[in-house]
N, C-alpha and C positions, 0 to 999 in steps of 0.2 A: 360312587360305590365304595364299599369297604373291601380292603384287600390286605393280605399279609405281605409285608415287604421286608426282605433281608437286605440290610444296608451295607454290610461289609462282612468279610470272612470272620468266623468266630462261632458264637453260641447264641443262646436265647437273648443275651443282652443286645444283639444286633437284629432282632426280629421285632417289627413294629406293625401295628394295625393303622392303616392310613386311609384317608378318603382320596381316591384318585378317579380320573375320568373313565367311564365305562368304554370298553373297546367296541369297534364296529367291524364286521367281517369284510374281508376283501374277496376277490374272485375265488370261487371254490372253497369258501369258508362258511362257518356257521357261528353265530353268537348264541350263547346258552345262558339262561338264568340258572345258576347253580343251586340245586337243592341240597346235595351232599357231595363232599369231596373226600377222596381217599388219601391217606398219608402213606408215603413210601420212603424207603431208605435212601433213594436217590436224592431226595431233597435234603436229607441230613448231610450227604456227601457234598452237595452244593453249598450248604451252609458252612461247612468246615473250610471250604475253599479248595477242595480236592481238584486237581488238574483235570480239565476237560468237561466239568459239569456246569460251569457258567462262565460266560465270556466277559461279563461286565456287571458292575454294581451301580445302583441297587438292583436286586434280582427278585422277580416274582415267581415263587415256587408253586408247585401243584400240577401234576400231570395225569390226574384221574378224576373225572367228575360224572355226576348224574344230575339231570335237571330237565328243563323244557326249552325248546327252540325259541329264541327271542327274535332273531333276525337272520335272513338268508343272504349270502353274498351272491354276486353275479354268477350265473351258470350252474347253481346248485339245483339238483332235481332229486325227487324221491323223498324229500323231507318238507314239512310245513311248519309254520309258526304254531307253537303250542304242543308239538309232538314231544312225547317223553323219550329222552335219549340218554345214552352214555357217550363219552368222548375221551380221547387221549390227546389233550393239547400239548404243545411244546412246553408250555409253562403257564403260570398265571391262574391255575385252577383253584387256588386257595383264595377265592374272591367271589363276590356276588354275581359277576358276569365274566365269562371267559370266551375267547375265540378259539375254535379248533378247525382243522381241515375236515371238509365234509366226508372224505373217504374214511376218516377215523371217528366219525360220528354215526352211531348206530341206534335204531329204534329199540326200546325196551319192550320185551314181550308183555302182553296183557297179564295182569295178576302178579307180576314181579315188582316188589317194592323198590323205589329209587334208592333207598338206604342200602339195600342188599346189592343192587346192581352197581353201586358206586365202587365196589371192589373189583369189577370185571376188567376195565380197560388196561390197567397196568399190572396189578398184583396177580389176579387170577389168570389173565392172558399170558403173562410171563411164565407162570407155572405150566400152562398148557404147552407153550412153545418149548420150554426146557425139556419136557418129557417127550414131545413128539418130534419136532423139527431138529432140535439140537441133540437130544438124548437118545432118540430112536428106541423108545421103550418097547420091549417085546414081552410076551407072556412068560412068566417064570423068572424074570430078572430080579436079582437082589439089588435093592436101591439104597444108597446112602445119601442123606441130605444133611448138610451142615446148617446151623441156625434153624433147627426144626420148629421152634416155637414162634418164629416170626410170621409175617403175612404170607410170603411165598411158601415157606415151609409148612404152614398150616394148610395151604391150598394143595400142596403136593400130596399130603396124607389122604385127602379126600379124592384127588384125581387119579391116583395110581389104580385103584380098583375100577373106577369108571372108565378108564382108558385101556383096560385089559391086562394090567399088570397083576401077577399073582405070586411073586416071590416074597422074600423077607424084606420088610421096609424098616430101615434103621435111621434114626435121627440123632444128631448131636446137638448139644446145648452148651452155652458158655458158663452157665451156673448149674451146679448139681440139683438145686431145688426146683429147676424148671423141667427136669426129666419126666416127672409124673404127668405134668400137663401135656407133654408131647405124646406120651402113650395114650392119654385121653383123646387126643386129636385123631388117633388111628395108627400111630407107629407101633410096630410089633416090639421094638426095643428102642430105648433112648438112653444115651450115655453122655456124661460130661466129657469135654475135650481135655483130657489129661494124659499122663504117661501110660495109662492102662488101656487107652482107647483101641489101639490096634489089636491087642489080644481080645478085647471084648467083641470087636466086630468079627474077628475070625471065629470065635466061639459061636456067636449068634448065627453065622452062616454055615456052621458045620465044617469049617475049614476051607470052604470054597472061595470065599471072598465076595466082592460086590461087582455087579455087571455095569452099574451106572452110578456115578457120583455127581451130585449137584452141589457146587461149592461157591458161595458168595464171599469167600474170605481172601480174595486175591490169591497169592501163592503161599500164604502162611501155612496152610494145611496140605499143600500139594504133595509133600513127601509122604505124609500119611496116606493120602489118596492112592498114590502109586503102590504103597506097601500092601494095602488091603484089596487092590484091584484084582479081579479074576482075569484069566486070559481073555483077551478080546474086549476088555472093559472100555467104556466111554466116560471120560471125565470132562464135565462142563463147568467152566469158570464163568461166573456171571456177575461179578462185582468185586469190590475191595472194601468190605465193611469196616475193617480195622483202620483203613486209611494209611497203612504203612507203605514202605517202598516195595514195589513188585519185583520179585526175584526172577531169575532166568528159568526158562522152561527146561524140562529134562532132556538129556542128550538123545539123539535119534536112535542110537543103539538100544537104549533102555525101552523106548517105545516099540521098536521093531521086535525086540526079544519077547515082549508080552503081548504083541499085537494090540497095543493100547492106542487110544486116541485122546488128545487133549484139545478141547474145543472152546472157543470164546463165544459168549452170547451177550448181546446188548439190545434191550427193548428199544432204546433210543435209535440205534442203527436200523432196526426193523422199521420203525416209524418213518425214518428219513429215506431209506432205500428200497424197502419192500412193504409199503403201507397196506397193500392188498392182503398180504400174508398175515400181517398183524390184525387187520380187520376180520379176517377169517377166524383167527384165534379168539377174538373178542366175541364174535357171533357164537362160536362153539361154547364159550364160557356162559354166555347168556342163556343159551338153550339148555345147558346142563343145570344151571341155577333154576330155570323155570320148570324143567321136566324131569330131572334126574336126582333132585335132592342135594345138589352141590351147595355146600354152605360152610363157611368158616366162622370162628368166633369173631364177633365185631364188638369193639369198644367204642361207644358213641361219645363224641365230644360235643358239648353244647354250643360252641361257637369258636370263632377264630382266636379268642383270647386264650383258649386252652391248648392251642397247637404248639407253641414253643416248649412248654413242659413235656408234651407228648414226644416231640422231637428229641428232647433230652433223654427221655426214657428209652427211646429207640437207640440212640447213640451209645448209651451206657449199658445196653443189654438187659434192661429191666422190663421191656415191653413183651407182652404175649398176645399173639393173634394180630388182628387187623384194626387199625384206627380209622374211623370215618367221622368227619366233622359236619354238623348240621349248618347249612348256610342259609336256607330259606325253605319255604313250603312249596 
């Protein structure tokens, strides 16, 4: 089978399309013929060699797929060969065949295209969990989302009203020219991350501040997050997009003084330690896609050859919305 292989830490120069042996499922696993695979920033961080994202090289990226069941491992029930499914594999999803745990392999509702469903297992499910389990979104919350134009940021803009949020939704972008696109996604306001950002957020919220911050920038924007936080705000850190050194968390006194919480979130940790909760979020996402109009802008890539350049665009902040790559029919 054809697969994208990352041979060493670096960039596109170390990404190759290779012919490798198709995997077979072990007990409790499912092999899937991949029709569409989603691209996610976690694979960019693995490609860079960020600590904790890959233990060895060569590395097979890809943690989000949609396709059909090819083979069932021992003990798997509730699925059959030929079923249309989505899955969140540990890796290897940017290939023609991938193996995933059955608990994280879910049927796709009738009428929902596999192309659309491919965004559910990681990107959209992460957004659901950020807003619900981690962020505890409530009606009337003002929400601030960094990297609003990316895959997760695009999803949050659609999910906040669907999940009952009704406050002001503010996005930040790395490039000023991307602000208008974020507003088109559903943000009430979108601002570039510059020295004027704190004042802009305060003005947009009528001086109240924000109740929930979703921040994939490591600790680079944490001081800003604390500055614009309303009393009782929740700050959720869910990545380190810039790849820089992570700084110290704020002192306890500052958190107690504002009744603030700083929470970490990892899709990978949910998959490893609480797969049932992740599966529930994926099912919620699929149901919202099928029945409630949840949708984010998708950029279709025609095949694996286009993936390294798309990873470049994601790393350099040029990407908007969600990339999905066609793997098969």
